[in-house]
PAMAR-461383 format. One line per field, with one value per atom (N, C-alpha, C): atom name; x, y, z. Coordinates in steps of 0.1 Angstrom, whole numbers, padded with zeros to 4 digits, always signed. Layout:
at = CA, ...
u = X, ...
v = Y, ...
w = Z, ...
// end
This chain:
at = N, CA, C, N, CA, C, N, CA, C, N, CA, C, N, CA, C, N, CA, C, N, CA, C, N, CA, C, N, CA, C, N, CA, C, N, CA, C, N, CA, C, N, CA, C, N, CA, C, N, CA, C, N, CA, C, N, CA, C, N, CA, C, N, CA, C, N, CA, C, N, CA, C, N, CA, C, N, CA, C, N, CA, C, N, CA, C, N, CA, C, N, CA, C, N, CA, C, N, CA, C, N, CA, C, N, CA, C, N, CA, C, N, CA, C, N, CA, C, N, CA, C, N, CA, C, N, CA, C, N, CA, C, N, CA, C, N, CA, C, N, CA, C, N, CA, C, N, CA, C, N, CA, C, N, CA, C, N, CA, C, N, CA, C, N, CA, C, N, CA, C, N, CA, C, N, CA, C, N, CA, C, N, CA, C, N, CA, C, N, CA, C, N, CA, C, N, CA, C, N, CA, C, N, CA, C, N, CA, C, N, CA, C, N, CA, C, N, CA, C, N, CA, C, N, CA, C, N, CA, C, N, CA, C, N, CA, C, N, CA, C, N, CA, C, N, CA, C, N, CA, C, N, CA, C, N, CA, C, N, CA, C, N, CA, C, N, CA, C, N, CA, C, N, CA, C, N, CA, C, N, CA, C, N, CA, C, N, CA, C, N, CA, C, N, CA, C, N, CA, C, N, CA, C, N, CA, C, N, CA, C, N, CA, C, N, CA, C, N, CA, C, N, CA, C, N, CA, C, N, CA, C
u = -0587, -0590, -0587, -0578, -0575, -0586, -0593, -0605, -0616, -0618, -0628, -0625, -0612, -0608, -0609, -0605, -0606, -0621, -0630, -0644, -0650, -0645, -0650, -0645, -0633, -0628, -0636, -0639, -0646, -0660, -0667, -0681, -0681, -0671, -0672, -0669, -0659, -0656, -0668, -0674, -0686, -0697, -0699, -0709, -0706, -0693, -0689, -0691, -0688, -0691, -0706, -0714, -0729, -0733, -0728, -0732, -0727, -0715, -0710, -0720, -0724, -0733, -0747, -0752, -0765, -0764, -0752, -0750, -0750, -0743, -0742, -0756, -0763, -0777, -0786, -0784, -0792, -0788, -0775, -0771, -0777, -0780, -0786, -0801, -0807, -0822, -0829, -0823, -0831, -0833, -0845, -0849, -0842, -0838, -0831, -0817, -0811, -0796, -0794, -0803, -0802, -0803, -0813, -0814, -0803, -0798, -0786, -0774, -0772, -0760, -0761, -0773, -0775, -0772, -0778, -0775, -0761, -0754, -0740, -0731, -0733, -0724, -0727, -0739, -0742, -0738, -0741, -0738, -0723, -0716, -0702, -0694, -0698, -0691, -0693, -0705, -0708, -0700, -0700, -0693, -0678, -0672, -0658, -0655, -0664, -0663, -0662, -0671, -0671, -0658, -0654, -0641, -0630, -0629, -0618, -0619, -0631, -0632, -0629, -0631, -0627, -0612, -0606, -0591, -0583, -0588, -0580, -0575, -0582, -0576, -0565, -0564, -0554, -0541, -0541, -0529, -0518, -0506, -0494, -0490, -0493, -0489, -0500, -0498, -0508, -0506, -0494, -0492, -0499, -0499, -0506, -0522, -0527, -0541, -0544, -0536, -0538, -0538, -0530, -0530, -0543, -0548, -0561, -0572, -0572, -0583, -0582, -0570, -0569, -0573, -0571, -0576, -0591, -0597, -0612, -0617, -0611, -0615, -0614, -0603, -0601, -0612, -0616, -0626, -0640, -0642, -0655, -0656, -0645, -0646, -0647, -0639, -0639, -0652, -0658, -0670, -0682, -0682, -0693, -0691, -0679, -0676, -0680, -0675, -0677, -0692, -0699, -0714, -0721, -0717, -0723, -0721, -0709, -0705, -0713, -0714, -0722, -0737, -0742, -0756, -0759, -0750, -0752, -0751, -0742, -0741, -0754, -0759, -0771, -0783, -0784, -0795, -0794, -0781, -0780, -0784, -0780, -0783, -0798, -0805, -0820, -0828, -0823, -0830, -0826
v = -0440, -0450, -0444, -0435, -0429, -0420, -0413, -0405, -0414, -0425, -0434, -0439, -0443, -0448, -0437, -0425, -0413, -0411, -0411, -0409, -0420, -0432, -0444, -0442, -0437, -0435, -0424, -0413, -0402, -0407, -0414, -0419, -0429, -0438, -0448, -0442, -0433, -0427, -0418, -0411, -0404, -0413, -0424, -0434, -0439, -0442, -0446, -0436, -0423, -0412, -0411, -0413, -0413, -0424, -0436, -0447, -0444, -0438, -0434, -0424, -0415, -0404, -0411, -0419, -0426, -0435, -0442, -0450, -0441, -0430, -0420, -0414, -0411, -0406, -0417, -0429, -0440, -0442, -0440, -0440, -0430, -0418, -0407, -0408, -0414, -0413, -0426, -0437, -0449, -0450, -0457, -0457, -0465, -0477, -0486, -0490, -0497, -0500, -0510, -0520, -0530, -0524, -0515, -0509, -0499, -0493, -0484, -0492, -0503, -0511, -0517, -0521, -0527, -0516, -0504, -0493, -0490, -0489, -0485, -0496, -0508, -0519, -0521, -0522, -0524, -0513, -0501, -0489, -0486, -0488, -0485, -0496, -0508, -0519, -0516, -0512, -0509, -0497, -0487, -0475, -0477, -0485, -0488, -0496, -0505, -0513, -0504, -0494, -0484, -0476, -0472, -0464, -0472, -0485, -0494, -0496, -0499, -0501, -0488, -0477, -0464, -0462, -0466, -0464, -0474, -0486, -0496, -0492, -0485, -0481, -0471, -0464, -0454, -0460, -0472, -0478, -0479, -0478, -0479, -0493, -0502, -0516, -0526, -0538, -0549, -0551, -0550, -0552, -0542, -0530, -0519, -0522, -0526, -0529, -0541, -0551, -0563, -0559, -0549, -0544, -0538, -0529, -0523, -0533, -0543, -0553, -0561, -0564, -0571, -0563, -0550, -0541, -0542, -0541, -0542, -0555, -0566, -0579, -0579, -0574, -0574, -0566, -0554, -0546, -0553, -0560, -0567, -0578, -0586, -0596, -0591, -0581, -0576, -0568, -0562, -0555, -0564, -0575, -0585, -0592, -0594, -0600, -0590, -0578, -0568, -0565, -0564, -0561, -0572, -0585, -0596, -0595, -0591, -0590, -0578, -0567, -0556, -0560, -0566, -0570, -0580, -0589, -0598, -0591, -0582, -0574, -0565, -0560, -0552, -0561, -0573, -0582, -0587, -0590, -0594, -0583, -0570, -0559, -0556, -0558, -0555, -0566, -0578, -0589, -0591
w = -0097, -0087, -0073, -0072, -0059, -0054, -0063, -0059, -0054, -0060, -0055, -0041, -0039, -0026, -0015, -0019, -0010, -0006, -0016, -0014, -0005, -0008, +0001, +0015, +0017, +0031, +0038, +0031, +0037, +0041, +0032, +0034, +0046, +0046, +0056, +0070, +0071, +0084, +0088, +0079, +0083, +0088, +0081, +0086, +0100, +0102, +0115, +0126, +0122, +0132, +0135, +0124, +0126, +0136, +0135, +0144, +0158, +0159, +0173, +0179, +0171, +0176, +0180, +0172, +0175, +0188, +0189, +0201, +0214, +0213, +0224, +0227, +0217, +0219, +0226, +0221, +0228, +0243, +0246, +0259, +0268, +0262, +0270, +0270, +0260, +0259, +0264, +0263, +0266, +0281, +0285, +0299, +0309, +0305, +0315, +0310, +0319, +0317, +0306, +0304, +0294, +0280, +0278, +0265, +0262, +0272, +0270, +0266, +0273, +0270, +0256, +0252, +0239, +0228, +0230, +0220, +0219, +0230, +0230, +0224, +0227, +0222, +0207, +0203, +0188, +0180, +0183, +0175, +0175, +0186, +0186, +0179, +0180, +0172, +0157, +0153, +0139, +0134, +0143, +0140, +0138, +0147, +0146, +0133, +0130, +0117, +0105, +0105, +0093, +0093, +0105, +0105, +0101, +0105, +0101, +0086, +0080, +0066, +0058, +0064, +0057, +0058, +0068, +0070, +0062, +0059, +0053, +0039, +0030, +0018, +0019, +0031, +0033, +0040, +0043, +0049, +0039, +0044, +0036, +0032, +0042, +0039, +0044, +0039, +0044, +0059, +0064, +0078, +0086, +0082, +0090, +0089, +0078, +0077, +0085, +0086, +0094, +0109, +0113, +0127, +0130, +0121, +0123, +0124, +0115, +0116, +0129, +0134, +0146, +0158, +0158, +0168, +0168, +0156, +0155, +0161, +0157, +0163, +0178, +0183, +0198, +0204, +0199, +0204, +0204, +0193, +0191, +0202, +0204, +0214, +0228, +0231, +0245, +0248, +0238, +0241, +0244, +0237, +0239, +0253, +0257, +0270, +0281, +0280, +0290, +0291, +0280, +0281, +0287, +0285, +0293, +0308, +0311, +0325, +0332, +0325, +0330, +0331, +0321, +0322, +0334, +0336, +0347, +0361, +0362, +0374, +0376, +0366, +0367, +0371, +0365, +0368, +0383, +0388, +0402, +0411, +0408, +0417, +0417, +0406, +0406, +0413, +0414, +0420, +0434
// end
């Protein structure tokens, strides 16, 4: 069972790294601010989710896993709020 959990952790963290890379690539390649912001927030949230899901089986206690999940939830909430604020500022500046 431990080999399966270790393999799951490696695959999930690698998938998370892939989504971080794709989001960064979208930040560099997309033409306007709105598409860059969309690529960055969606891919980074998904990447962090995979990293957290990969790290959960490696946690020593339930409390440590709960802390990691709460950090993920906080990042999800703050990223959506911040991206909305940035998009509104961009829209105001362009008009």
